[in-house]
N, C-alpha and C positions, 0 to 999 in steps of 0.2 A: 644374560642376553642369550648365551648359549642354549639355555634351556625353554627360552620362549620359541627360538628358531626350532628346534626340535619339535615341539608342541604343533606348531605351526605347519609343519611338515605332514604331521600325522593327521590333522582336520582340513586341509587345505587340500583341493585337487592341485594337481601339476601345471596345469594352466594358470592358476592364480599366484601359484608362488613363483612361475617365471616371470609375469606381470610385475609382482612385487618386487624382483630383483631389477627389473628394468627401470621401474621407478625409484628405487633406492640408488641405481648408478647414475639418473639423469640429476637427483637432487644433489649428489656427491659432486659430478662436476659443475653443477651450477653453483655450489658453494666455494669450491675452488677457483671458479672464474671471479668470484667475487673477492677471494681472498687476494688474486693477484692484481686487483685493482687497488686496493686498500692497505695502505700501511698500519693505519690504526685497525682494522679490521684483524690485519695477522698477529697483530701483537695482542689483541685480544681474544682472541682464537687459540694461540700457544700458550696463553697466560690462564687460562681457565677450562679448555676443554681437549688440549694436547699437551703430553707430557713428553713428547717424540724428543726434545732437545735438551731435556732436564740433566740427565746423564753427562752429556757433551758439555753443557754449561758448568756443571760442577766439576768435572774433570778439567776442565780449562781453569778453573778458580784455583783450585788444588794446585794444579802445576805451576799457576803463577806463585803462589806463594812458596813452594818448594824452590823454583829460582830463583827468589829472593834468598831463602837460607840458604843456598847452596853456593852463593859468591863467597864463601869463606873457605870451600875446598872441602865439602863434610864429606862426598862421594867420590867415587872413581872419575867420574867426568865431571868437571865442572863447565856447564853448557855456556855460561855467562864468557867464560876466559875464551874458549875455544870460538865463540863468534868473534869477539875483540880481535884476539890474535890473528884471525884470518881477513878482518876489516883492515888490521894494517899490513897483512900480506899483499892484499890487493893495490893497497897506498903505495908500496915498496914498488910494484912492478909498473905503475901508470908512467907513461910517457907523453910529454916530460912529467916527470916525478917534481910534486913540490917539495919544498926546502922546510915547509912547516904542515904538519895534517894531523889528524886525529885529537885534537886538543878539547874536544868535547868528552872524550872518554880515554883519554890516555891515562890520567890518575887514577880512575877507577880500576883499569886494566892492571897496572902495577901492583893496586893494593891487593886485587884477586888473586895475582901470581905469586905475591909474599904469604897471601893466606894459604895458598895452595901448597907451597914449600913444606909446609908444617902439616897440612892436612893429609885426607886420604886419597889425594887424586893422582890418578897414574903417572909413574914417573917420565914415561915418554911422552906424554901430553904436556908435562910441567918443563922437560927439556927443550920441546920443540917452543914453547910460549918463550923461554929464555932466550933462545938463539933467536927467534925471531924480535924481539924487542932491544936486543943488543945491536942487531943491523941497523934498526930502526932509530935507535939513540945515536948511532954512528955515522949515519947519514944525514940525519935533519939538522937543521938550522937551529938559531938560538931564540930562545921564546920564555919569558917567565913559568909558564904554565908547564911546557916542557923541561925545561932545566929543574924545576923542582921533582919532576917524577923522575927524570936523568940520575938526579942524585941520591933519589931514595931507590933506585931499582941497583944502582951500582953498590951499594951493601953487601948485595948478596953473591955468593958465589955461583957458578954454574951447577945444577943438580946433575948427577950422574943418571943416564936411561939406560937403555937395552940396545945395545950395538947391532944385534941383527935386526931390529925392525928398522932401522935405518934405509933409506932409498939410496944412499950412497954412505955406507958405514964410517967413512973417515972424515965425512964433510959435516958442517952444521947443517943444521934442518932450518934452511933460510931459501928464498925463492932463487930458481935455477932456470937454466936456458931449455927451453922446450924440446924435445925431442922430434928431430926431424927426420930420424931415419926411415926406411922402408920397413912399415909394420910387419912384424912377425907372423901375424895371420892376415891372409889378404883378403879380398872380397868373397870371392869364389868359396874360400872353407867357411867364413864366417856366414854366408848365406845358406850353405851345406847344415852348418849346426843349426841356424833358425830353423831350416825345412825339416831337419831329423827330430827335433825337439819338438815332442808332443805331448799333450796330458794323458799320461799313463795312468790308469785304474785299476791295472791285475797286474800284481808283483809276484817274484818265485818267493814261495813261504819258508823256504829251507835255506834263504840265502840272507842273513841281516846285512846290513849297510855298516860296514867299519867307521868307527867315530872319526879315525883320521880322513877319511874321505868326506865326511861332514865338514869337518873343521877345516880343510882345505877350500871347500867352497864357500864358507862364511868368511875365511881370510880374502877370496875375490871380491865377496859380497861388499865389504867395507871399503874396497876402494871404489866403490860407486858415486856418484857426485851427489853433493847435501848441500842444503841452504845453509851458506856461512860454515860449511863444515861443522854444523853441527851432531850430524849423524844422531839423530833422535830415537832411536830403536834398539831393540835386542831381539835375539832369535832363542826361542825356549824349545828345547829339543826334547822329543819323548822317544825313546827308542828300546825299552822293556816292554814285552807283551801286553803287561797287567796296564801299565801307563799309557802305552799307545791303545788301549782298547777303552778306556774312561775318556782319553783327550779326543778320540774318534768319533765320539757321540755328542762333540760340542756343536760344530758346525752343521748347516743344512744342506741339502743337496748329495749326500752321500750314503743315500740308504740303498742296501744292496751290496755294496763294495766296500764298505767301511772296516770291516772284519779283516780285509787282507791287506791293510798297511804295515809295512815292517817297520818303518818310524813316519813321525809327525811331526812339524815345527810349526809353531806359533810365531809369526813375525808381530812384535808388540811396540808399537809407538809410545813415547816418554813426552806427554806436553810439558814437563819442567825443563824444556829446552827453550822453551818460549815465554818472554814476559807482557806479549800482547796477544789480545784476544784473534787479532788479523791474522795471526800465522797456526792458529788450531788445525789447519788442515795438513800442513806441511808434513806432518808425521805420516800421512798418507801416500803423499808423492815421494818423500825421502826413503820411506819403507817398502813400496813399490819397485822403486829403482834398486833398491839392494835385493829385492826378492827376484827380481828377472836374473841378476847377474848370479846369485845364488843356483838359481834353474841352469843357468846354462853351464858353469862350474861344475854342477853335479853330471850333467850331460857329457862333458869332454871325459868323464872318469867312468862313463858307461853306467850311470844311475840314473833311472828316469823319475820323471815327478808328475806334481799336477797341482795348481794352486786352486785353492778352496776359498769360496766367496764368505765372507762373515758379515752377514746384514744386522741392522741394529735392533733385535728384539730383545726386550727387557729381561725376560726368563733366561736366555741363553747367556746375555751379559752376565748378568749376575751368577750363573753357573760356573761361568768361563774365569769370573774374577775370583771366586773361591777355590777353584781347582788348580789354576794357576797362580794362585797367592800375587794376583795383581795389587802394586799400590793404586790408589785412588785415581790418579793422574794417567795412570796408562791404559792405552785402548788397542785392540787388535787390528790390526792391520789386515790379516789374512792367515790362513793356514795353508800348509804346504804338505802334500803327503810325498814320500818318495821310496825307493825300492828298486831293485833289479827287475825290470818287465818279464812278465811270464811269456814263455814262447806261444801260448796257447790264447792269450788275450788278444782283444782287439782294440783299436783305436777309433773313435770316431774321425771321419773325413775332415769336418770342420772348413767349409769353405771360407776363406780371408777375404776382407775386401780387396779389392781391384785396385792399382794404383791409381787411376782416375777417381775412384771413390774416395779413398784415403789422402789424396794431396790436391791442393789449389794453389797456383802462385797468384798473388794478389802485389798490384802496383797502386799506391797511396796517390792520390791528388796532392801535387803541391799546395801548403797552405798561404791561403789570400794574405796578401800585404796591404 
């Protein structure tokens, strides 16, 4: 196809080429309109004429399989256990709290917890699961399903965790009262931080970013909200010149300035966190929430950053999977370059949306009775 286009450019006058492009665009729009109106035609199109969703479908299927295999706690993160324990947490904070709840998944939760005790799951995660389950069993009422799970759970002692990771080192990891004290950062300071943080593309070449600075930013990033607390992402950091040079060539939109990145980070989503196809896009939501917190945390330490788009292009997907050694269920959410801003570098003004364009208040009509 590419050779045909080049040949036509050589033999056809410019006006004819422009007319062909116009015709091609009209036909494409007409076909898109047809696809938008027919579910059967869409299935036909994406089954036989487009492979655009093939990699995502494969990643979703492999992720589902890996999710099921991981119920036994084979990996450092047991995504089923994280979700189940968080669901129990939400049940514990309900007002009023029900005497019996979580019957449909409590037995599987206890089984996954027990398997994780002897598996590779992070000790802090297992300790958290224990404390929440212990609280659950202490406040719930009598029920055959619940009683069997309670007896099974009681056979195991509390595992030890890492005290320095606790919100309250001397307390158990159970729901606690919301902090209603005055925030340590007021709105003015937060607005100033948001206004100051801009996408910087030119960095000081003789000033690498210390790893402890990056690690502190990641520690803040993982505090971001996540659907059912699954946190389905990881940050892959490149900070040596040779690796940065290779990784920086992967994304598009960086031509002309990718040579001056002191470090670059890939935010990678993990579809193994979900047993359902419906959740396939949550990695992008949760990964983006964590990425923004990461960039704000860098900014507070004097480090600038630039988020870099990652389009779904087969050749680049394959190159990234090979270079980053990604598992089949892992998908890149975005790249982020970072470094200390160069004094001589310019930053685009980038006019932002006005309040009126970004916000609307809506009042729904009461449903008819």
